[in-house]
N, C-alpha and C positions, 0 to 999 in steps of 0.2 A: 815699246810702242813706237820707237823711231823718232822720238821728240828731239828737235834740234835747238829749241829755245823756248822762252816764255815771255808773256806780256806782263809787265808791271804797270797795271792800270791805275790811274789816279795817283801817280807816284811823284808828286811835287809839292812845294809849299802852298800852291794854290788849292790843294786838297788837304792841307794840314799835315803833310808828311815831311819830316826833316831830312835834310840831305844825308846825314849819317845813316839813317834807316834805309834809304835808297841804295847807298853805297854798300851796306851790309848785304842787302838782297842781291845786288849785282855780283859781289865777290862770291857769294854762295853759289849763284848760278854758274859763274865761270869755274869755280872749284869742281862742279859736276860736268864740266865740258859743254855747257849750254850757252847759246847766245841770248841776248836780252833786248826786248823792245820796250822802251820807257814811254809811257803816256803821261805827260805833264802839259799844262797850258802853255808854258813858256819853254822854248828850247834851252835856255841857259840853265834851267833846273836839271838838265841832263849832263851838264858839264861838271867835271870834278867828282863824279860818282864812280869812276873806274870803268867807263864804257870803253870797249876795244873796237878797232876796225872789224866790221862784221856784225856788230851790235847796231841798234837803230833807235831813233826817236820818232814818235808819232805826231805828225801835224794833223790834228783832228779837227775837221770842219773849218779850216782857215778860210777857204774861198766860198764854200756854200754849206749851209746848214739848214735842216728842215725845209729843203727845197728852195731856199732863197739865198741870193748872193749876200755875202757880208760886205756891205757898202763901206762900213767904218773900219778901215784897215789901220787906224792909229794905234791900236793896241798890239798889233802883230809885230813880233820881234824878228825882223828880217836879218838884222846883224847877228843875233844869236844863232839863227839858222845857218848863216854862212860860217860861223865858228865851228859848229858841229861838222859840217861838211869838210872843213879844213883839217880836222882831226880824224877824218875817215869814218865818221859815224853816218850810217845810212839814214835817209829820211823816208819814212813811210807816210802815206797820206790817206785821209777818208773824206768822203763827201756824203752828206745824208740828204735824203729826199723826204718830203712830207707824206708820201704814200710809197708803196713798193715801186721802185724805179723802173721805168720803161727804157728800152734800148736807146731811143733818141735822146732822152734826158741824160742817161749815162755817157753817151758819146760826147755830148756837149760839155757837161760839168766835170766829167773826169778829165777830158783833155784840157779844159781851162785850169783845173787844179794842178795837174801835172806840169803845165806850161808855167804857171806862176811860181810854184814851189820848187820844181825841179827835182822831185823825189824819185826814189827808185821802185816803189811799189805803191799801188793804190787799191783801196777797197771802197765799195759803194754800199750804203745801208739804207734801209727803209726806216720808218719811225720806231720800230720795235727792236732793232738790232738783232734780228733772229735769223736762223738759217733759211727761212722762207723769203727774206728780203735782203739778205747780204750776199755779195759775191765779189770776188776779185775780178778786176776788169781785164779782158784780153787785150794784149798790146796792140793788135790790129784796130781795136775800137778807138784807141787814143790817136791813131793816125788818120782815122776816118773824119770826114767833115760832117757836121750836123745837117 
């Protein structure tokens, strides 16, 4: 199938998953020659689980979720994010809209998210996280002004 990696979704203590279990999944993926994208609420949950450069952590909806900006950034672990980057772990990002996102919305919120987080990849999703409302954002859109 040409698979290069896999997503470990809901893979942190915030979802009731112990670090040892995440580490086991990461080591099994690496044993198969696959990269790993870890989705946990806090970036520090992805530290110490055996991620390698080329693996990634997902900053899901840190800047905008369900079409609204996250005004309360007090729970956002910016230091943990910088630690991941220091260890060569890529940061992927998402932003979700309250309805299937339109181009103007995507240009604005994708660029805001990329600017604030400084990740390497971003995807935008509608409310149902389906193939009809999700897409990766073209790099040119991130450079466009709203």
